[in-house]
C-alpha positions as CSV (number, residue, x, y, z in Angstrom):
1,M,85.1,140.6,127.3
2,N,87.6,141.8,124.8
3,V,85.8,140.2,121.8
4,Q,87.4,141.0,118.5
5,I,87.1,139.4,115.0
6,E,89.8,139.1,112.4
7,P,89.7,142.0,109.8
8,S,88.9,140.0,106.7
9,W,86.0,138.2,108.4
10,K,84.9,141.6,109.9
11,E,84.6,142.9,106.3
12,Q,82.7,139.9,105.0
13,L,80.2,139.9,107.9
14,Q,79.9,143.6,108.4
15,A,76.3,143.7,107.5
16,E,75.5,141.1,110.2
17,F,76.9,143.2,113.0
18,E,74.5,146.0,112.2
19,K,71.3,143.8,112.2
20,P,68.9,143.9,115.1
21,Y,69.4,140.1,115.9
22,F,73.1,140.6,116.3
23,V,72.6,143.6,118.7
24,Q,70.2,141.4,120.8
25,L,72.7,138.5,120.6
26,T,75.5,140.6,121.8
27,Q,73.4,141.9,124.8
28,A,72.3,138.4,125.7
29,V,75.8,136.9,125.5
30,R,77.2,139.7,127.6
31,Q,74.5,139.2,130.2
32,E,75.2,135.5,130.3
33,Y,78.9,136.0,130.8
34,Q,78.3,138.5,133.6
35,S,75.8,136.4,135.4
36,T,77.1,132.8,135.1
37,T,80.0,130.8,133.9
38,C,80.2,130.5,130.2
39,Y,82.7,129.0,127.6
40,P,84.9,129.7,125.8
41,P,86.6,132.7,127.5
42,G,85.3,135.9,126.0
43,R,88.5,136.7,124.1
44,L,88.3,133.3,122.3
45,I,84.7,133.5,121.1
46,F,85.8,134.3,117.6
47,N,88.9,132.2,117.7
48,A,87.9,130.1,114.7
49,F,87.7,133.2,112.5
50,N,90.8,134.8,114.1
51,L,93.1,131.8,113.4
52,C,91.7,131.3,109.8
53,P,91.2,134.4,107.8
54,F,88.5,134.4,105.1
55,D,90.9,134.1,102.1
56,K,92.9,131.3,103.8
57,V,90.0,128.9,104.4
58,K,90.5,125.6,102.6
59,V,88.4,123.2,104.8
60,V,85.3,123.8,106.9
61,I,84.3,121.5,109.8
62,I,81.0,122.4,111.5
63,G,80.3,121.6,115.1
64,Q,77.2,122.3,117.1
65,D,78.3,124.2,120.2
66,P,81.4,124.5,122.4
67,Y,82.4,121.9,125.0
68,H,80.7,122.9,128.3
69,E,83.1,121.7,131.0
70,P,86.0,123.6,132.5
71,G,89.2,124.1,130.5
72,Q,88.0,122.4,127.3
73,A,86.5,125.0,124.9
74,H,88.7,127.6,123.2
75,G,86.7,128.6,120.2
76,L,87.4,125.8,117.8
77,S,84.9,123.0,117.0
78,F,86.0,119.5,118.3
79,S,89.2,121.0,119.8
80,V,90.3,121.1,123.4
81,Q,93.1,122.9,125.1
82,D,96.5,121.4,125.7
83,G,96.6,118.8,128.5
84,V,92.9,118.2,128.4
85,P,91.8,114.5,127.8
86,F,90.4,113.8,124.4
87,P,86.5,113.9,124.4
88,P,85.0,110.7,122.8
89,S,84.3,112.4,119.4
90,L,87.8,113.7,119.1
91,Q,89.2,110.2,119.9
92,N,87.2,108.8,117.0
93,I,88.3,111.6,114.7
94,F,92.0,110.9,115.5
95,K,91.5,107.1,115.2
96,E,90.0,107.6,111.7
97,I,92.8,110.0,110.7
98,S,95.3,107.4,111.9
99,D,93.7,104.6,110.0
100,D,93.2,106.7,106.9
101,L,96.6,108.3,106.7
102,G,98.8,105.9,108.6
103,I,99.9,108.5,111.1
104,N,100.2,108.4,114.9
105,V,97.5,109.8,117.1
106,P,98.7,113.2,118.4
107,T,99.5,113.9,122.0
108,T,97.3,117.0,122.2
109,G,93.7,117.6,121.2
110,N,94.5,121.3,120.5
111,L,93.6,121.7,116.8
112,T,95.1,125.2,116.5
113,R,97.5,123.6,114.1
114,W,94.7,122.7,111.7
115,A,93.1,126.2,111.9
116,E,96.5,127.8,111.0
117,Q,96.6,125.7,107.9
118,G,93.2,126.8,106.7
119,V,90.7,124.6,108.5
120,L,87.8,126.7,109.7
121,L,86.6,124.9,112.9
122,L,83.2,126.5,113.2
123,N,80.6,125.8,115.9
124,A,77.1,126.8,114.9
125,S,76.8,128.4,118.4
126,L,79.9,130.2,119.5
127,T,79.2,130.2,123.3
128,V,77.6,127.9,125.9
129,R,76.7,128.0,129.6
130,A,78.8,125.8,131.8
131,H,77.5,122.2,132.1
132,L,74.6,122.8,129.8
133,A,74.9,121.7,126.2
134,N,73.1,123.8,123.6
135,S,72.1,126.4,126.2
136,H,72.9,129.3,123.8
137,A,71.5,127.7,120.7
138,R,68.5,130.0,120.6
139,L,70.3,133.3,121.2
140,G,70.9,134.0,117.5
141,W,74.4,132.5,116.9
142,Q,73.2,130.2,114.1
143,T,72.0,133.2,112.1
144,F,75.5,134.6,112.3
145,T,77.4,131.4,111.6
146,D,75.1,130.6,108.7
147,A,76.0,134.0,107.3
148,A,79.7,133.0,107.5
149,I,79.0,129.7,105.7
150,K,77.0,131.6,103.0
151,A,79.8,134.1,102.6
152,L,82.2,131.3,101.9
153,A,79.8,129.5,99.6
154,T,79.1,132.7,97.6
155,R,82.6,134.1,97.4
156,R,85.0,131.1,97.5
157,E,85.2,127.8,95.7
158,H,87.2,124.6,95.8
159,L,86.7,124.3,99.5
160,V,86.2,121.0,101.4
161,Y,83.1,121.0,103.7
162,M,83.1,118.2,106.2
163,L,79.6,117.8,107.5
164,W,79.4,115.3,110.3
165,G,76.0,114.3,111.7
166,G,72.5,115.4,111.0
167,F,72.9,118.9,112.4
168,A,76.0,119.8,110.2
169,R,74.5,118.0,107.2
170,G,71.5,120.3,107.5
171,K,73.9,123.1,106.3
172,A,74.6,121.4,102.9
173,Y,71.8,123.3,101.1
174,M,74.0,126.5,101.3
175,I,76.9,124.9,99.4
176,D,77.3,124.4,95.7
177,K,78.5,120.9,95.3
178,Q,79.7,121.6,91.7
179,K,82.3,124.1,92.9
180,N,83.3,122.4,96.2
181,L,83.8,119.0,97.8
182,V,81.1,118.1,100.4
183,L,81.9,115.1,102.6
184,E,79.0,114.0,104.6
185,S,79.0,111.3,107.3
186,V,77.5,110.3,110.6
187,H,78.8,112.2,113.7
188,P,82.1,110.9,115.2
189,S,80.4,110.6,118.6
190,P,80.5,106.9,119.9
191,L,76.7,106.7,119.7
192,S,76.7,107.4,116.0
193,A,80.2,106.2,114.9
194,N,79.8,102.7,116.4
195,R,76.7,102.1,114.3
196,G,78.7,102.5,111.2
197,G,79.3,105.3,108.7
198,W,82.2,107.1,110.4
199,F,85.2,104.7,110.3
200,G,86.6,103.8,106.9
201,Q,85.2,106.8,105.0
202,H,88.7,108.1,104.2
203,Q,87.5,111.7,104.4
204,F,90.9,113.1,105.3
205,S,92.8,111.5,102.4
206,R,89.9,112.5,100.1
207,C,90.1,116.0,101.3
208,N,93.8,116.3,100.7
209,E,93.5,114.7,97.3
210,Y,90.9,117.3,96.3
211,L,93.1,120.1,97.6
212,R,96.0,118.8,95.6
213,Q,93.9,118.6,92.5
214,N,93.1,122.2,92.9
215,G,96.6,123.4,93.4
216,L,96.4,123.8,97.1
217,E,98.6,122.5,99.9
218,P,97.1,119.5,101.7
219,I,96.4,119.6,105.4
220,K,98.9,118.1,107.8
221,W,96.3,116.3,109.9
């Protein structure tokens, strides 16, 4: 599967790799990939970490699990590969960015450009079985990704955490709101966003203003 994780994250999460749950998780994921179609491709399972080293993180956006249809998932929450139509949630994210910052909607849903600027696009579960949402949610991934969030919360400050929807907002207890900016809202999916609480929140301009106030380069959304 050629699964590797970026060195600074490997150092931060070293203790997790040695725990029994992670050994079981690794075995379960390997078996899933060998027996059925899973996403993302094995080499991209840790893509969020590999594109955004621990000390470079400025913003954290938490998703639930990868897209589960062919050609979509590539290891970044809410992101799809070049040439793939925008899923509904991503359409609403781009619409809000356009309204908030007065910029055009991009032509690609590939958010690698965000990750390379310091946006950790972290799914709580890093893998999924094809056509079956949340199918790997109970394999142990959340213990691992919670450890990543806790590592940031403990050892970094002045980060922006964007917590969209009840699932992501459930991670807020790990974050010190005195030392970081936590932006909570409903999920950008049409079901939630159209009820109110997503559009007009100005999260992206508020994020950039906070980064500027703390001497950090704003994100080019």
